[in-house]
N, C-alpha and C positions, 0 to 999 in steps of 0.2 A: 377118434376115440383117444382117451387119455386115462392113464391110471390115476386113481384118486390121490395117492401120495404125491404124484407129480403136480396135479392140479392144485393141491393145497400148498406145496412148496413154492409154486410160482405165484401164489396169492389169489388164485381163482380169477373170475371175471372182474374186470374193472367196471364197477357199477355207475361210473360217471357217464358211460355210454347209455343212451336211451333205447336204442334199437339195433344199431348196426356197427360192424367193425370190431366188436369186443372179442370175437373169436380169433380174428387175425392178430390183434394186439396180444392176446393171451399166448398164441403160438410164438410170437417173438420173445416174450418173457420166458417161456419154457425153454427155448433155444438158448437164451442168455443164462439159464441155470445149468447148462451143460448137457441137456437132453437133445436128442435129434428129433426133428419133425420129418416123418417119412411119408411116402406115397406108395400105394400099391395099385397097379392097374388091374389086379384080379378081383378087387372088391366091386360089387355091383350094388350101388346105393342110389336112392332117388331122394333128392332134396328139392323141395318145392320152394325155392327162395322167394320170399315175398308173397306167398299165396294168401296169407291172412292180412297183409298190409299193403298190397299192390306194390308199386315201385317207389313208394315214399321212403326217403331216408332223411332224417332230421338234419338240418344244417349244422346243429351243434355236434352231431356225431361225425360229420364230415370234417369239421374243424378239429375236433379232438383226435380223429384218425390221422389227419395231416400232421398235427403236432407230434404224435407218437411215432409216426412212420417216416417222417421227412429225412432223418439222418440215414435210415436204412436204404431208402430209395436213392439218395444222393451218392452213397458210397458203393452202390451196386447191389440191388436186391438179390440175395442168394436164392430166393424162391421163385424168381421169374426169369425166364429165358429171354434175354434182350433181343433175340432174333424174331420173337413173336410179336404180333400186332396187339396193341392195347385198344384198338378201335372196334374189334369184333369179339364175340363170345366164343366162337368156334376157333380152335387153334389154327392160325393162319400166319404165314410169314409176314413180318413187318415190311411195309413198302418204304422206299427211300425218302418219300416226302412226309411220312408220318412223324409226329413228335416222339421224342424219346421219353422214358419214364420221368426224368427230372422236369422236362418241359411240361409234360402232362400234369404233374403234381403242381407246378407253378400256375398253370392255367386253372386248375381247380381252386387254388388259393385265391386267385383274382376273382373267380366267380363268387366266392363267399364274401368278398369285400363290398 
Protein backbone atom coordinates (compact mmCIF):
# COMPACT_ATOMS: atom_id res chain seq x y z
CA UNK A 1 0.00 0.00 0.00
CA UNK A 2 1.14 3.51 -0.66
CA UNK A 3 -0.43 6.89 -0.02
CA UNK A 4 -1.62 8.63 -3.18
CA UNK A 5 0.56 11.71 -2.58
CA UNK A 6 3.67 9.50 -2.28
CA UNK A 7 2.71 7.58 -5.44
CA UNK A 8 2.26 10.86 -7.34
CA UNK A 9 5.45 12.42 -5.95
CA UNK A 10 7.46 9.36 -7.04
CA UNK A 11 5.97 9.59 -10.54
CA UNK A 12 3.68 6.55 -10.40
CA UNK A 13 4.32 3.35 -12.27
CA UNK A 14 6.83 3.38 -15.11
CA UNK A 15 4.63 2.60 -18.10
CA UNK A 16 7.63 1.34 -20.09
CA UNK A 17 7.18 -1.97 -18.26
CA UNK A 18 4.72 -4.23 -20.06
CA UNK A 19 3.85 -6.60 -17.24
CA UNK A 20 6.42 -7.16 -14.51
CA UNK A 21 8.86 -5.37 -12.17
CA UNK A 22 7.11 -1.99 -12.24
CA UNK A 23 6.15 -2.39 -8.58
CA UNK A 24 9.74 -3.07 -7.54
CA UNK A 25 11.06 -0.15 -9.54
CA UNK A 26 8.39 2.14 -8.04
CA UNK A 27 9.48 1.17 -4.52
CA UNK A 28 13.09 2.08 -5.29
CA UNK A 29 11.98 5.52 -6.51
CA UNK A 30 9.76 5.99 -3.44
CA UNK A 31 12.79 5.23 -1.28
CA UNK A 32 14.84 7.69 -3.34
CA UNK A 33 12.30 10.38 -2.47
CA UNK A 34 13.07 9.91 1.23
CA UNK A 35 10.17 7.63 2.13
CA UNK A 36 10.65 4.29 3.81
CA UNK A 37 9.43 1.03 2.35
CA UNK A 38 8.42 -1.15 5.29
CA UNK A 39 7.23 -4.67 5.87
CA UNK A 40 4.87 -5.97 8.51
CA UNK A 41 4.66 -9.66 9.36
CA UNK A 42 1.17 -9.06 10.79
CA UNK A 43 -0.59 -8.43 7.47
CA UNK A 44 -2.22 -11.49 5.94
CA UNK A 45 -2.49 -10.94 2.22
CA UNK A 46 -2.84 -13.35 -0.66
CA UNK A 47 -1.27 -12.36 -3.96
CA UNK A 48 -1.72 -14.80 -6.79
CA UNK A 49 1.36 -13.76 -8.77
CA UNK A 50 0.89 -14.60 -12.42
CA UNK A 51 -2.49 -16.30 -12.05
CA UNK A 52 -3.81 -14.52 -15.15
CA UNK A 53 -0.58 -14.66 -17.18
CA UNK A 54 1.04 -17.91 -15.99
CA UNK A 55 4.80 -17.59 -15.49
CA UNK A 56 5.37 -15.48 -18.59
CA UNK A 57 7.54 -12.38 -18.08
CA UNK A 58 8.38 -10.34 -21.18
CA UNK A 59 12.09 -10.22 -21.98
CA UNK A 60 11.76 -6.44 -22.39
CA UNK A 61 10.63 -6.16 -18.76
CA UNK A 62 13.55 -8.27 -17.58
CA UNK A 63 15.95 -6.04 -19.52
CA UNK A 64 14.36 -2.83 -18.22
CA UNK A 65 14.36 -4.21 -14.66
CA UNK A 66 18.02 -5.12 -15.04
CA UNK A 67 18.85 -1.61 -16.24
CA UNK A 68 16.96 0.04 -13.37
CA UNK A 69 18.11 -2.27 -10.57
CA UNK A 70 21.70 -3.10 -11.55
CA UNK A 71 23.27 -0.34 -9.45
CA UNK A 72 21.16 -1.20 -6.40
CA UNK A 73 22.09 -4.88 -6.54
CA UNK A 74 25.79 -4.22 -7.12
CA UNK A 75 26.12 -1.85 -4.16
CA UNK A 76 24.18 -4.22 -1.90
CA UNK A 77 20.42 -4.46 -2.13
CA UNK A 78 19.06 -3.04 1.16
CA UNK A 79 15.82 -5.00 0.67
CA UNK A 80 17.37 -8.45 0.40
CA UNK A 81 19.19 -10.35 3.11
CA UNK A 82 22.36 -11.67 1.46
CA UNK A 83 22.28 -14.70 3.76
CA UNK A 84 19.17 -15.99 1.99
CA UNK A 85 19.04 -18.12 -1.12
CA UNK A 86 18.00 -16.66 -4.46
CA UNK A 87 17.32 -20.18 -5.77
CA UNK A 88 14.15 -20.98 -3.84
CA UNK A 89 10.94 -19.07 -3.07
CA UNK A 90 10.68 -20.21 0.55
CA UNK A 91 13.16 -18.29 2.75
CA UNK A 92 16.17 -20.60 2.99
CA UNK A 93 19.77 -19.93 3.93
CA UNK A 94 22.07 -19.45 0.95
CA UNK A 95 24.43 -22.35 0.42
CA UNK A 96 28.13 -21.66 -0.14
CA UNK A 97 28.06 -22.81 -3.77
CA UNK A 98 25.13 -20.57 -4.80
CA UNK A 99 25.71 -17.47 -6.86
CA UNK A 100 25.57 -14.13 -5.07
CA UNK A 101 23.07 -11.43 -6.17
CA UNK A 102 25.56 -9.73 -8.53
CA UNK A 103 26.47 -13.04 -10.20
CA UNK A 104 22.79 -13.90 -10.56
CA UNK A 105 22.06 -10.53 -12.13
CA UNK A 106 24.93 -11.00 -14.59
CA UNK A 107 23.63 -14.48 -15.49
CA UNK A 108 20.19 -13.01 -16.17
CA UNK A 109 21.82 -10.40 -18.41
CA UNK A 110 23.67 -13.13 -20.36
CA UNK A 111 20.40 -15.04 -20.75
CA UNK A 112 18.85 -12.00 -22.44
CA UNK A 113 21.70 -11.60 -24.91
